N, C-alpha and C positions, 0 to 999 in steps of 0.2 A: 705811283706815278712820278716823276722828277717834276721841277718846279717849271715857271713860265720861260718860254725862250724868247729871247729879244726879238723885235721886229726884223723881218728880211726884205729889203728892198729889191724884191724879185717880182717877175710878172706870174700871175697865176693862169693855169691852163685848167679848163672845167674837165674832168675826167667822165667820159661816156660810160653808158652800161650801170646796171643795177636797178632794182625795183624798189628797195626799202630806203637806201641813203641818199638823200639829196646834198647838193652843197660839197662834194668831194673836189678837191682840186689838186694838180701838182704845182708845186713850188721849188724848183729845182730839182735837188735829188729827194726832194720828200713829197709826201702826200698829207694833206690837211683834211680833216674830217671833224663833224659835228660831234660833241662827247654827250655822254649820258650818265646815270647813274652806275652803269656796268662797266664804264671805261676803266676805271682802277684795277678792277678785277682781270679784265682783258689784257690789259698793260702787264700784269703781273704774270699772266699766263704766257705771253710771247715772250716776254724776258726769260721765263723759265725754260721753253724751248730752245732758245738760243744757248742758253747756259749748258743744257745737256747735250747739245751739238745737233740740234735739229733746225738748219738754216732754212728751210723753205717756207717761212712765214716772215712778214714784215717786222723789222725791229722797231719797238716803241720809242720814241726820243723826247717824249713829254708833251706839253701843252705851250701853244703860241700866244701870243698878246691879244688875239682875237677870240681866245678861249676855245680852240680848235686842237684836237689831238694831232701830234705830229708823228708820222711813221715812214720808215725807209721806201723810197720808191724802188720797186722791181722791175726792171727792164725785161721786158718780152712781150708777149702779145697773150690777150685773154682768150681762151678756146672758144666759147661760145658767144656770138653766133658765126664769127667770119672764119674760123680756123678749125672748125670741128675735123677736118680731113687729119690733123695730126693725132686724131685717136683711133685712125683707121686700123691699124695692125694690132692683132692678138697680143704682140709681146709689148706693145706699148700699155696695154690695159693690165698687163702683168706686172710692169713696173710700177704704174699707178696703183695697184693692189699692194705691192710691197711699201710704197711711199705711205700710203695711208695706215698700215701696220705699224711703220715706224713712229708716224706722227702720234698715233694712239698709245704705242709704248712710251713714248716719251711724255706725253699727257698724264699717263697713268701715274707718273712719279710726281706731280703737281699737286701739292696741299694747299688750297685755297686760304685765305685768311677767313677769320672766323664770321667777320662782318662783309665779307664778299657779297656783291649783288651783280646777279645775271639778268639778262634780256631774254625772258623765256617766252617764245613764239608758240611753240608746241610743246606741250608735255610729253618727255620721253616715257618710255615703258620702266625705266630703272635709272640708276644713277651711279654707274661704275666709276666714272671720270667724268672730266670736263671734256666734250666734243663740240665741234664746229656747227651741226646742225643745218649748214646750208653748204656742204662740200660738194659742189656741183661744178659742170664746165664753165658757168660764167664766174666763177670763183677760183679757177685754175689757169695759172698763167704758166705759159711755155717760156723758159728764159732765153733770152738772146744768145748766151754762153752755153745753153745746154741747162737740163735739170728742170724740176716743176716747182712750183710755188703755189700755197694756198693764201687767199685774202680774203678780207672782209669778214672780220672775226666779230661783228656787233652782237651775233646771236649765239656765240659760244655760252655754254650753259650744261649743267649736269646731265648726263646721257649716258648711252650704251653703245659698245663698239658696233653692235650689228644693226641698230636704228640708224646709226650714221652711215654704214656702209650700204645699208639698204637704200638709203636716199641717193647716194654715190652712184650705186649701180643704174638706177633709174636713169640718172643723167648722161652717165658715161657709156653705157652700153650701146645704144639706149634702151629702154625699155618702154615702148611708146607705141599706140595703137595707129599712129600716123605713119600711113605706107611711105610717104614721101621722105620721112626721116628715120625709117626702121633698118637696122641692119640686115643683111642677108641672113645670117645666122646669130641670132642674138644668145642663144644658148651656149655657144661656144665662147663668145666673148664674156658672158657671166661667168663661165667657167674659168676664164683667164684671169679676170680680176679676182675672183674668190682664191684661185691657186695663189696668185700672187699675194694676196693677203695671208694666206695660211691657215683657213679655217679647218677645223677637224669635221669629223661626219655629221655629229651631235649639232653642231653650229651651224652647218651647211643646212639641215633640215630647219632649225630655228631663223634662219635667214629667209628662206623661201616663205616660211609662214609671216614674216614681218615684211615682205616686199609690198603686197596689197595694201597693207596695214599704213604704213609709211605714206604712199600715194594719197590713201583715204584721209589721213589726217591733213594734208595740205588740201586735198578736196574741201573738207570740213571749215579748215581756215577761212578759205576763201568765201564760203557761203554765209559763214557767221560775218564776215566782213561786209558782205553785200546786204544782208539783213540790218546790220546796225549801222551802215555808212563810215566804219572804221577804215581808214587809209594806212596803207596802200592797197589793202586787200580789196576794198570795195572797186576802186578803179581796175585793178588786176582782173577781178570777177567779170566787168562789164566789158573788158577787153576779150574775154573768152578764156581766159586761164583757167576758170573753174570748170568749164566744160572740159578742157582738156585733160586737167588732173582727173576728172570724173571717168572719161573714155579710157585713160590709161589705167585706173583702178581695176576697171571691169577686164580689160585685157590681160593684165598681169593675173589677177586671180583665176581667170579662165584658163590659164596655162601653168598653172602651179606644178602639176604633173610632169610637165615639159621641163621647167626649171629645175625639179629635183632629180630628173633622169640625168640632166646635162651635168650636174654638180656630184653626184653620186656614182654613176655608171662609169 
């Protein structure tokens, strides 16, 4: 992380959205966010991604005089909840699958510092590379001049490509038990995302196995938060998010054969 940035006499605009990070504001062409022990590692990752040519993430600029991290502001709209129509076409899902593959490939070249600290919210099934862990529509920006960007990297941590992709599929396809949000043909949309990423046949089998496990991990996180009173998980559970993740887990698991047929046939 670079040194403290001088005070900037500009107005602060609170940025809406997000369930985990409070106190996020826009100042000019920058975003200011609270820091944590994980911030130096996250900044090193973001700098690496830009250095190897993946520009669809914020660029870290240092720490301001209020002790907040400073990142470049990415102009555009957040897909969820008001712009989900931007994901309507299967071609777009294919493009996003390619984007995620490019992101993972770029991150796979990153070598963290031996003393790197990460904010691990849910333990992944492995540790191939550093992945986002919350790569969903609420962290996906459709740029004003085209292209896509991924924001909110606070929970980046060691993980696996398929675990990250399973979470993304749940959000972008979406894989949901809610009929008011479900796509007409989620199987074909899942296929488009996976084809764009470029999974081989063995990986497609593995992904189908992981789909309900990934949503169950979120269900269990909120349940533990509710039991312990840990925020923000306790409040999210009280608002019904835990029930939603539980229903979606059952829905996805019951249709495993359908997802596999869509991906393999």
